[in-house]
NUMARDO-502149 format. One record per atom (N, C-alpha, C): residue in three letters; x, y, z. Coordinates in steps of 0.02 Angstrom, whole numbers, padded with zeros to 5 digits, always signed. Example, Ala and Ser with C-alpha at 12.3 -4.5 7.8 and 13.67 -1.06 7.14 Angstrom:
2
ala+00660-00284+00390;ala+00615-00225+00390;ala+00660-00165+00390;ser+00642-00112+00354;ser+00684-00053+00357;ser+00645+00002+00394;
! end
This chain:
70
met-00194-00051+00387;met-00133-00071+00354;met-00082-00017+00369;tyr-00023-00038+00389;tyr+00032+00007+00403;tyr+00088-00004+00352;leu+00111+00050+00323;leu+00170+00048+00279;leu+00227+00080+00317;val+00283+00046+00320;val+00340+00068+00359;val+00400+00076+00313;gly+00435+00132+00320;gly+00494+00144+00279;gly+00545+00184+00317;val+00595+00208+00282;val+00648+00249+00311;val+00643+00319+00281;gly+00640+00369+00325;gly+00637+00438+00303;gly+00703+00463+00277;pro+00705+00523+00247;pro+00766+00549+00218;pro+00821+00561+00270;asp+00802+00570+00333;asp+00851+00580+00385;asp+00870+00516+00421;gly+00847+00459+00395;gly+00864+00394+00425;gly+00816+00370+00479;thr+00765+00409+00495;thr+00717+00388+00546;thr+00662+00346+00514;leu+00626+00309+00556;leu+00571+00268+00531;leu+00513+00313+00509;ser+00481+00293+00455;ser+00424+00329+00428;ser+00364+00281+00427;phe+00307+00303+00452;phe+00247+00261+00455;phe+00190+00294+00417;his+00151+00254+00383;his+00088+00277+00353;his+00035+00225+00370;ala-00021+00248+00397;ala-00075+00202+00416;ala-00137+00218+00376;thr-00172+00165+00355;thr-00236+00173+00322;thr-00283+00120+00349;his-00345+00140+00362;his-00394+00093+00390;his-00430+00059+00333;met-00425-00007+00330;met-00458-00045+00277;met-00508-00096+00303;gly-00523-00094+00366;gly-00568-00144+00394;gly-00531-00208+00413;arg-00566-00260+00421;arg-00539-00323+00446;arg-00493-00356+00394;ala-00428-00346+00401;ala-00379-00374+00354;ala-00376-00449+00362;met-00376-00485+00305;met-00375-00558+00306;met-00313-00586+00271;gly-00284-00548+00226;gly-00225-00571+00190;gly-00191-00514+00154;leu-00125-00521+00143;leu-00086-00469+00111;leu-00033-00500+00067;trp-00022-00472+00007;trp+00029-00495-00039;trp+00060-00434-00073;ser+00125-00437-00086;ser+00159-00382-00121;ser+00217-00409-00161;asp+00232-00375-00217;asp+00292-00390-00255;asp+00335-00327-00262;gly+00321-00276-00223;gly+00360-00214-00225;gly+00328-00160-00268;gln+00295-00179-00322;gln+00261-00130-00365;gln+00186-00129-00352;arg+00159-00182-00323;arg+00088-00183-00307;arg+00078-00218-00241;ile+00023-00201-00209;ile+00002-00231-00146;ile-00070-00254-00156;val-00085-00315-00138;val-00153-00341-00139;val-00174-00355-00068;leu-00228-00325-00046;leu-00253-00332+00022;leu-00323-00362+00019;ala-00332-00418+00054;ala-00398-00449+00060;ala-00426-00431+00129;thr-00488-00405+00130;thr-00522-00390+00192;thr-00582-00436+00198;ala-00623-00424+00248;ala-00682-00466+00260;ala-00731-00464+00202;asn-00732-00407+00164;asn-00782-00402+00111;asn-00757-00371+00046;gln-00691-00365+00038;gln-00665-00339-00025;gln-00593-00360-00036;ile-00571-00355-00098;ile-00501-00365-00117;ile-00479-00302-00152;val-00425-00271-00127;val-00402-00207-00154;val-00332-00216-00181;arg-00321-00193-00243;arg-00254-00194-00273;arg-00227-00123-00276;phe-00171-00111-00243;phe-00137-00046-00243;phe-00079-00051-00292;glu-00068+00001-00332;glu-00012+00003-00380;glu+00034+00061-00362;asn+00099+00049-00368;asn+00149+00102-00359;asn+00147+00145-00422;ile+00136+00211-00413;ile+00130+00255-00471;ile+00197+00288-00488;leu+00249+00278-00449;leu+00313+00308-00462;leu+00357+00262-00504;gly+00392+00292-00551;gly+00438+00254-00592;gly+00507+00248-00559;pro+00552+00210-00588;pro+00619+00204-00560;pro+00654+00272-00554;gly+00681+00286-00495;gly+00716+00348-00483;gly+00672+00407-00465;gln+00606+00400-00469;gln+00560+00454-00451;gln+00548+00453-00376;gln+00533+00513-00348;gln+00515+00519-00278;gln+00457+00567-00271;leu+00417+00556-00220;leu+00362+00600-00203;leu+00363+00610-00128;asp+00373+00672-00106;asp+00379+00687-00034;asp+00431+00642-00001;cys+00489+00634-00033;cys+00545+00595-00008;cys+00531+00520-00006;ala+00478+00496-00037;ala+00462+00425-00039;ala+00476+00397-00109;asp+00503+00337-00113;asp+00517+00306-00178;asp+00461+00260-00202;arg+00409+00252-00160;arg+00349+00215-00179;arg+00288+00256-00158;his+00236+00255-00200;his+00173+00288-00184;his+00117+00244-00211;tyr+00084+00209-00167;tyr+00033+00160-00186;tyr-00036+00191-00186;leu-00072+00181-00241;leu-00141+00205-00246;leu-00186+00145-00261;pro-00248+00145-00234;pro-00294+00090-00250;pro-00315+00096-00323;arg-00307+00041-00360;arg-00323+00041-00432;arg-00383-00003-00448;val-00391-00059-00411;val-00446-00104-00423;val-00473-00126-00356;ile-00540-00124-00349;ile-00572-00148-00288;ile-00627-00197-00308;his-00623-00257-00283;his-00674-00308-00294;his-00714-00316-00229;leu-00779-00304-00232;leu-00822-00315-00174;leu-00844-00388-00174;thr-00831-00422-00119;thr-00846-00493-00114;thr-00906-00509-00071;gly-00927-00463-00030;gly-00981-00477+00018;gly-00953-00514+00078;asp-00997-00538+00121;asp-00975-00571+00182;asp-00946-00640+00167;
! end
């Protein structure tokens, strides 16, 4: 999964994380739900309005993981 944004100097910013065989993705801006071949992972943005962490206005952490099997 790749997250793409704009850095503080206006350049593109990329973050990559390996989650296995991605099958579906949904987001509403505050959370991301990723379905893979054997799990469903919900990421939540931990930053509040106006907060930043390392120049980013969103910081998603995995909060719930459902193992589904094959």
